[in-house]
N, C-alpha and C positions, 0 to 999 in steps of 0.2 A: 320254688315250690312251697315252703314253709311261710314265707310273706304272702304268697297269693291266698293260702288255706285261712291265714289268720284275718285277712282282710275281708274274706268273704263270711268269715264265721261269726254267729252271734255271741258263742261264748266257747270256752275250751275245758276239757277235762283232761287233766294230768297224770297219766298212770306212772308212778315213780316206782322203780325197783328199789328194795332196800339194799342198797349197795353204794360205797363212797363214791365213785365216779358218777353215779346217777344224780348227787347234790349237785356236782359241777355243772352237769346237763341243765339241770332245773334252773340254776341260776342264769344260765346263757338264754335259756327261754324265756324266761320272765323279761330278761332286758331285751329280748327282740320284740315281745308282746306289746311292751312299754311305746317300744320305738313305733310300731304299728297304730297303738293307740293314739300316739300323738300326731301322727300325721295321714293315716288312711282310715283309720276304723276307731272312732272314739268311742263307741259303744261295746266294743270287745269287753267281756268279762270273763273272771276267772270262774267256772261252774265249781271247781274243787280239785283237788289233788289225792289220787286212791294209791294207796301203798300196795305194790303186789311183789310177788316172790318173796313175803315173808316166812322167816323163820324164826320163831322164839328161842330155838335152842340154839342161835347163833348171836354172839355179842356185838357183831357189827349190824346186823339187822335191828337189833334191838335201840343201839345208839343212832343209828339212822333214824328209825321212827321217832324218837325222843326228840331228837333235834329238828325234825320236820314240825310235828306237833308243837314244839316251842315256838317257832319262828312263823309259823301259819296258822296255830288254834284251830279256829273254826271252820278254816277253809280245807282241812283234811279231814275226810271222810272217817267214820268212826269204824265202817267195815273195811276190813284188811282182806286182800287176797292171797292165802297162803302158796308156798312153795306145794307143788302137789303133782305126782306123778301122771295123773289122769290128764291133768291140763296139759302137760308134755305131749300126751298119746294121741289125744282127740284129732290136732291137725294131720298126723301121720297117717290116721284113717279118714282122712278128707270129712271129717264131721265136728260141728262145733260142740263145745261142751256140753252142752243142754241135750244132745241127741246121742254122744257117747256115754257120758254116764251122769245122770241129773242128779243122782245122790251122792257123788263125790264132795270131798269138802271145797274144791275149787267151784264147782258147779253150783253149791249152795252159798257160796261167797258171793258170787257175781250175783245173784239172785237176790241176796241181801241187799248188796249195792244198789241194784236197780230201784228196788223197794225204798231204800234211801233216798235216792235221787229223785224218786216221784213224790216224794212225801216233801222234799225239801221244795219242790216246785209248788205243790199243791198249798204249803203254808206262806209261798212269797205270793201265792194268788189268792190267798184266804178261802180256800176250799178242800176239800178231801180228795186225795188220788183216784183216779178212776176215768172212766171215759165221760164225757160230758159234751153237752151241744155246743157247737162253736159259736164264738159270741164275737160280735163286730167290735167289742172294746178290746184296747192292745193290752198285753198281758204287763204286770207290774214289772219293771226293770230288776234286774239283779244287782248286787254291790258290784262296783267297778273294781280292777284288777289291785289297785291301792286307793286306799280312802284318803291318804295325805302325802304330802311331799315328805316327810321324815318317819314314814312308818318304819318302825324298827324291825317289823316281821321279816322284813325281805333282806336285812342286812347279810 
C-alpha cells in the first residue's frame, strides 16, 4: 500500500513523533521513497518533516528534534505539534481538533503548520498565499528528496 501511495503522490509530508523508534521508521521511509523515485515516480519530492507529539519537558523529545533538525535542516518545518490532551480527546468525540477546540495549543499549531506550508508553496511559485485564479502554467517543481548522491543529511 505504501508503494502505491508513493507512486501516485506528487510529494510527501512526513509527521514524525519525537520518539527514538520514529527515527528508525523515518530512515526506512526515506529508503523506500528513494526506491520509488528511482523506478516508479522520479518526480516525488519531500514536502517536509513535521515534528509531532513534541514535549519540551522531555529530554528525549528535545534530542530527537535536535537530531532531525541537524540532519534534515530546512526540510523540517519550524512549526512543532505539541503533545496536547485536546488533540487526543477530539477523535474520541468524533470531531477534528479545529471543531473540538480551535483555541487549544494543538489546534493553533496545526493552523500555524498550514500557514507555513502555504507560505512555502507561495514562495516556490513566486506569489503570496491565498486563492488565485487557476493558471495554465505548470507550478514550479519543489526540491527533490535528495539533492545529491552524497547528501550527509540522510546519514
